[in-house]
N, C-alpha and C positions, 0 to 999 in steps of 0.2 A: 488417620489419616499419617499422624508421624512416621509410620513403617511406609507408607505412599511414596513421601518425598525422600526421606532416605534411600529407598530403593530407586528412585530415579537418580539421586547424586551417585551411588554406586556404580550403576549402570553406564552413565553418561562416563563417568572416569576410566573405565575399563574398556569402553567399546571398541577403540581404536586399537587397542591391542590384542583384541581377540582373534583366534585363527580364522581364516575364511576358506571356504570350498572353491571349486573351479567355479566359473562365472555362469549362473542361469537366469531364470526370470522371477522378477520382482511384480506381484499383484497388490495394487494399491486403491484406495477409496480417496478421493478427493474430497474438497468442500463444494464441490459442486460438477456437474456436467461441462463438457467442453462443447460449446455451441458455434463458438466464432472462433478461428484461428488466425486473426489478425491483431496482434499485440499492440500493435500503434491504431489501429480503429478502436479497439474496445478497451474499457476500463475494468474489466472482470478481473478479480484476482486469479481465477483459475485460469483464463486466456495469458496473465503474466507468466504463471508457472509454466504452462504450455510453451513460452516463449524462453525460458532459460533453457528448456530442452532441447530447441530445435536450434536456436540462434547464440551468437556470443556480442560480446560488448566491446567497446573500444577500453573502458575502466570500468573496475567494479568497486564496489565497498564492503570493506574487511569486517570482523568481529568488532574492532573497537572504532567503526564508522570512520575509518579512514580510506581514501579513495586509493586505489592502487590500478597499475596497467593490467590489462587483460589482453585484447587484441593488439594494443600498441605496443612496441618495442624502446622506442625512445621519443621524447619530445622536450622542447624547448621555447622559450618567450622572448621576444625582442626586448631590449631595453625599456620600451616605452610602455610596454604591456600590452601592445596592439595587434601583434602579429604572433600567431601560435602554430608550431609547426610539429606535425605527428608523423612519426614514420611507423608502419605496420611490423608486426615481427614475421620471421619467416615461416615457411610453412602451412599461412592458411588457404583454406581450400573450402568452395562451396561443396554440397553434398551432390553435385552433378558433375563435380571434378574440376571445373572451373577455379583459376586462383581469384582470392580477394585482391582488389584494387582500391587504390584511391579513390577513383570514381564511384566504386559500389558505397563505400563509406560517405563521401559528400552526397550523395543523392540520398543515402539512407537519413542523414542529418537533417536533410532538408523537407523530409516526409514527417519525420519525428516533431522538428518543429513548429510545424503546423497544426499539431493536435495536443502537446502539451504544453501547460502553463509554464513550466520553466523553460522550455523550449524557446515559447513565443517570447520570452523576456530576452533569451538569447539572441534571437532572430532581430530584434529592436535595437539592438549593439552591433548587429554586423553590417560589415562593408561588402565583404564577399568572402566566397570559398575559391582556393586556387589550389588546382592538382599540379603538384612538383613533378613527379613521376611516379611510376606504377605504384610504389607503395608509401610516398609521401605526399602529404597535403598540409594545405595553411587553413585558418579561419582567421581573416583579416578583419579587425572590430575598428568601428568609428571611435569607440570611448572602452575604457578600460571595464571588463567585466570578470569581477572578483571570482566567482563561484565556478570559474570555467570547467574545471576537473570534476567537480561536484555535479555539473548539469550532464556532463558527459557519463559520469558514472552513477547515473540516478538509481536507485536501485529497485523502484517500484513504479506504479503506473504514474505515466506512461513510461516506460523505459526504453532508452535509445537503442534499440537491437539493430545490429547490421544485417542488411540484405542485398541481392545483388542488383545491382543497378537498374536493369530492366523490369524488376520487382518493384523496389523503391519509386520510380516514377510515377506508379499507380496515383490516381487523384488520392490525396491522403482522406477524403471526405467520402472514398469509395472503397469497401473491404476488397483486400487480396484473397485469393482463395488456393495460392499455391504456399508450398512449405519448405521451399528450398533456403537453408540457411548453412551456416558454417560451424553450428556446436556441436556437443557431445553426443548428441542423440538425433536419429532420422525418424521421422514419422513416416508409420507403415499404412499410407492412406488407404490402402485397399482393405483394411483391416480395421478400421475407424467406422463404427456404429454409432452417432449419436444416439443419446440415451442407453447406451450397453456399456460402450467401453472404447477407448483409443491406445493404441498401441505404437510403441518408441522402439527401436533396436539401435544397438550400438552401433556408433560412426568410427569404423575401424581406422579412418585416416584422419581423426582429430588429433592433435598434437598438445596436450595439456601445456601449462607453464610450469615450470621446476620447481616454483615455490611450493611449499605445503597449503592444503585449503584453508581458506579463514574465511569465514562470513559467506559471500558470494564471490570472492577475490581468489586467487590462487590457483594453483593446479586443478582440472577438473578431470580426474582420472576416473573412468567407467569400469566397473567390476563386474556388471553383469550384461549378458547378451540381450536383455530383453525387458523393457518395462513396459505394464499394462496397467491403466488406470480404469478399472471397474465402477460403473456407475451404480450407486444404492443410495436411493433418495431418503429413507427411513433410517433415522438414527439407530434403532434399537436393532434393526436388521442389519446394518452394519458391523455392530459389536458381536452379532451372533455369528458373523460371518468371518470375523478375525478368530473368535474362540474357536470354530468349528475348522480352521484351517483353511478355508475358501479364498481367503485375502491374506496378506503378508502384513499389511501396514494401513493404519488410518491417520488421515492427516489432522483431523479433529475428532475427538470424543465429546459428545455432550455431558455438560457438568451431571446431570441425573445420573449417567451411566458410570461414572467414575470407581464409585464402590464394586461395581460387577466387574469392571474391568481389572481393578486392584487385587480380584480376590481370584480371577482366572488364571490357570495353570498355565505357563508357557509363553505368557503375555506379559510385558511390559510397558508402563506408562511413560511417555518422552514429553515432558516439559517445555514449553518454548522458550526459546530465549531473548525475543523481542515482545515489546508491551503494545496493547492495542488501548484507543483512546474511544469509550462512549462519548457521543457529541449532540448536542441541540443545535439544530440549524432554522434558522428565521427566515421568512420570504420577504423581502425588503418592498417587493411590489404590491403587495396587498394588504389593506387597513386591516387590523388594527398595528399590524408590526413595521409598516412603513414609517413609523413613529419613533425616533431614535428613544426618547422616553420610555414608551412601553417595552422596548427592547432591553433597555437598561433594568426596567422593573422586573422583567425576568430573571436576568442576570445574577439581581440581588437576592430573588424569592428560591430560587433552586438550591440544593442542596445535594452534595454527590453523593454521599453514604447512602441514601435511601436507594439512588439508581443501582450502585454498585449491588448492592444487597439483594435488588428486586430481580436483578438479570444475571449476576454471577453467583452470590449466595455463600459463598465461603471468602472469609476475610484473607484466607492463606493465597488466594490467586487474585485478589485485587488491592487496591491503593487508590487512596485519594490523593488527587495532584492537580493543581490549578496551571502548570505548565503548558501553554498550547503546544509548545514544541517537544513534549514527554520530559518528564523527570529524568536523571541521570543521563541525558542526552548533552551534547556540545552546547546548545544555545537553550537548555532548560533554565528558567528564571521565573520569580514571582513578580516580576514587574507589571503594575498597574493592575494587581489582583487583590487588594487590600478591600476586605468587607465583603467581595463577590462568592456567589455560590456558596453561601452560608445560611441559607434560609432566613434573610434578614425581612421580616415580615413589614416591621414598621417603614423601612427605606423603600421598599417597591411599593408601599400603598401611597407614599408620599409622592414618589415618581409619577403613578398613575394619577394622581390628582392634577398633579402639574398638567398631565398629557390630556386631561380630561377623557379619558378613559369612557366610553359609553357602554361597555358591556359585550361588545361584539364578540362572537366566539372565537376563538383560535381552533381552527381544524388543523388535527393531526392524524396523518395516516399511520396504522399499525400494521408492520409485517408479522402476520399470525405464524410463518412458518420459519422463523429466524430465532431461535432461543435465544440467544445472545443479546439482542435487542429488542424482543416484541414487548418488554413491559416497560419500556422508556415513556410511551405516552401515557399509560396508567398513571407512573410516578409523576409525571409533570402536571398530569391533571390533578392529582391530589397537594401537591405543593402550590400550585397556581392558583388555586380556587380557595386556599387561604389567603391570599392577598386581594382575592376578587375578582381573578380573571377566568373568564369562563372556556371549558375547553370540551370541544368535541373530537371524539375519537372515532376515525372510520377504519375498520379492521379490513385487510385484503392480504393477499400473497404478496411476496416482495416482488416479481416481476411486474405485476400490476401497479405496484407501489412506486417503483422504478419510472417506469411508461408516464404515469402522474407528476412526478417531480420532475420531469423535463417539459412539462408545457406551462407557459406564461399566461396562457389564456382562460380567461372567465374566473370572477369571485369563488372563494372557497365555497360558497352555498351552490355552486353550479360547476363542480368537479374541479375547483382548483385547491390549494392549500394555505396554509400559514406557516407550519412549522414542520418538522421532522427528527428523528432520533435515529442515529446511525453507529457505526462502529468503525474508526479507521487503524489500520495497521501504523505501527509506529514509523515504518520504512516510509511513509507518504507525508508526514508530518514533520519533519527534522529541522526545517528551515524554513525563514519567510518566502523564498521562492518554491520550493518543494511541496509548500500546503496549498491544495488546491482552493480550499475555503476562504484564503486571503487575497485571493485576486478579486480585487474592488474595482472593477472596469464596467460596471452598469451591466447592461444587457447583454454583455460578451462574457460575464463571469460566469461562473458554474451556477445552477441551480441553488435559488436563494439571492442570487443577483444584488450583491451589495456594489454600493456606489459611493466612492469615496477618493477622492483626488490625493487628499493629503497621504493615506495609507499607501497608494500608489508611489508618491514619493520617497516615502519612506523604505518601501521594498526596492525602490532603485538606489537608494543609499545603501541597503544591503549589498546591493550588486557590485558596488563600487570600492567596496571596504577592501583594503589589502592584510591587514594585520589581524590576527587572533581577537585581539582586544577591539577593534573598531566592528568586527564582524558582531560579536558578544553585544556590544552597544547598540548598534543597528538593530539587531534581532530583538532586544529589548524594547526599544522604542518602537517596532513592529507590533509588538503584542500588546503593548499598552493602548496603541491607537486603535487596534483591532478589537479589544475588551471595550473602549471606550465606543465606539459606535456598534459593537455587539455584532461582527462577522458570524460568529459560532461561539459557543460556550464549552467548554471541556467539561465531561460529567466524571472524571474519574478514569482509571486503567485498570486493564486485567491482562492476564497471560493464560493462555489455554493448553491443551494437554493434546498430545496425539498416542497413538499407541502402535505397538508393533510385536510380531511374535518373536521368541527369543532367537531364532536362527537369522532375524536381519540384523546385521551390524550397520551401524551408522556413523555419521561424521560427527565428532566431539568437540566443543559443543555444536548444538543443532545450528544449521544457517537458516536466517530470520524466513526463507523462505523453502518449502520443501520442494528441495533438489535430490536426484537420484545419482551424481558422482560420488564416488567414496563409499556408496553403499553396496553390501554384499550378502550372501545367503551362506552362514557355516554349513 
């Protein structure tokens, strides 16, 4: 495996200098099939990746987690911090040939803010949008909103992608079925076959920024004529297709298949540059986890290493980390974590005694078709039963589990649930506003439905912070409160691998989302 890591480092170091042939077609396998093409309506990662192909954003996040302008040319803020003025850069055009206007952007922001937790917080501070001229608009606030650029440059679900006004005015709770964007690729709607493939072609009128690409920011220069996402549901079949040259690039390689890919001729592994966080999410609406002391007992009883070993396996690819906003990120902190997630059996038992836990089982759905998290329920069961908490694991496929998790109806014994394990991309959990699991607005919150006015007040304090020191202090306070009331429990972090044939040249370092600008075939 040392050879594997050395090879990855060498390839990434030289990839951007490799000679490239004239543009042609890249065939890739993504982590899922594309079923929905509305990246505002859907939170699916593959739909987000689709969005980066077809649409563009006002701002984007670079490799150092800094927000950079994308569609925006210039911007300024009034002295009181209440009026933000944005001017679009020249040459922006929709796929249908119409110019991108300030009105398009305002309509897009309104639709996005109705669906996204960070957008909803921004909307609560909003006084009005003002269209100044064809390329300039203003966001006028009732009070300061510190993370304005972070909101407009949000890198993952739900991304504030810009759409034509006529499309963006669609009810945000109704899916759009149109694909007119201003991004570097155009969807070939006539070749899209759900369950088989989706096809994109180069947008010949797209004008990249002049800066070099970094993360999801900078110049989006397209070097191929065509990109095909081929859907192959079986991981082993995916690997065989790559080895046989039937596809060029896999977004993700199952950890069990890494040795096979490493030995294959003409194939290289691509290690992800961003981390992912395994997470335990309790349901506040159903007993026994409607009791804070029972949730706290779980936070003391669980231990990260066992989850990482069972789901990832190789310690080279994971790390223990209690930071809710992930380690090595701008708001990484150990605030409020003392003694938690360390398998403290005695403390957990004491809290259960205080709560008078009566032995009611905790129902945990298990996603049998997602290897990176299917073992979370089994590890939780083993650890929680040590402290006297009963766990009922109910296996099902991921889509069935997703449908179950959004339902508030019925006790767990009648089709409900008490807790689930999942995995989040680092891009979605970098700060107190971006992290969906921290929204504590009761039944308006995400599945799990935490309800805590103090936590919401602390999240507001983060939005009003103006200096980096204030932001970090506010983020630490949010984390401390979230762990106290137990909105969710971080179970450690992992990084995955993709794989590509040697003929494929990729950006280096790899962006945190699998994008195809800067990619080519030798």
